[in-house]
N, C-alpha and C positions, 0 to 999 in steps of 0.2 A: 349262371343263376339269373333268372329273369324276374324274380319277385323279391321285394323287400316287404317284410311284415313289421309293422310298427307296434311296439308295446304301447299300452294305454297311455302312460305318462308322456311318451314321445308325441303321440297325437295331440295331447293337451298342450304340450310346449309349442308345437307347430301352430296350432290354431290360436293360441293366446299370445303369440309373438315372443315367447320366452326363449332367449338366446342361450340355450344350453347345449346345442348341437355344434360339433366341430364343423368347420367349413367343408372338410372332406365328407363327413356324414350327411351334411345338408345337400351337397352335390350328388352323392349317391342316391339319396331319397328323391331328388328332383329328376334323376335320369332313369329310375327304375319304375316298374309297374307296382305302385304301392298298394298295400292291402292292410287291413286290420281284421282280427279275428271277430267272429260273431259275438263273442263274450265281451268285447271292448265296450260297445254301447251300454250293456248291462252294468259293467264295472263303473263306468262314468256316472250312470244314473244312481247306482248304489252309493258311490262316494259323495255325490251331491245330496242325496237323501240323508246321509249321516252327517252332513255338514263338514266333511273333510275336503271338499272341492267346491269352490264358489265360481259360478258361471255368470256371465253378464245377461243371460236370457234363460228362458225355460230350457231344461235339459234336452227335451225332444227336439226343439228348434235348433239348439246348439249342435247336437249330433248331426242333424240334417245339414246344417250349414257347414260343419267340418268336413263331412264326407263329400259334399258337392263342391265346395269352394276349393278344396285341396285335390279333388279328382281321385279320391281314394275309394277302392272297392272294399266292401265288407264280404269276407269269405263266409259263406253259409256254414252253419253247424251241421255237419253230416253225421250219419251214424258211425262212419269210420273214425272221424275225429273224436267223437264222444267216447267211443270205446278206447281209442288209442290214448286218450288223456288219463285213463286209469291203468294203462299198460306201458307207461314210459319206462324205458330201460334204465338201469342204474338207480341211484338214490336221488330223489327230488322231493321237495316239500309238498305239503298237502293243499296249498292254496288253489282252489278250483279255477280261478281266473288264469293264474299263471300256468296251470296244467293244460288248460284249453288253448292258451296262446302258444305254448311250446308244441303241443300236439298239432296245431294248425301249421306252424312253421315246418315241422317235420313232414307233414302231409304234402305241403306245397314244395318241399325242398327249397324253402325260402330262407333268406338271410334275415334274422330277427335283430332289429335295432332296439337296444334297451340300455337302461342303466341299472337294472335289477341285478344285484350281485349274485343271487342264487342262480339266476338263469345264466349269467356269464360263467360261473364256476361249472355249471352243468355243460355248457358249450365247450369249456376247456377239456372236459372229460370225453368229448367227441360225440355227444348225444344229440346235439342240435347245432346248427350254424347260427352264431350270434356274435354281434360286435357291440362294443360300448358306443353309446350315442355321443360321447364327449371326444 
């Protein structure tokens, strides 16, 4: 596995210095080619607009700084990922951001680092490779 895909909250934790990652997961992230799904900047902007996430600067500047300072690539939203997000196997909830993130991880055959319980349960069923951030 050459890619690690970071769930939105994991990117926020890394950028804001929130120490919720285990040392092993932090090392995994540092050694891998890290990615975030194209939906992640949208989700951060949406959370900021709704007042559910406070950032120390403009959200656009924050996203630019996060991607560039951490050396993270944003995986473009391809037609394949868009369609796959609506054709996920098994049972998965309807949150569009989570569906896009999971579809992106599946498309890349990437390990998804998350604390989202629904995604971790979905991974336990064998539908995506995911590990707890903690």
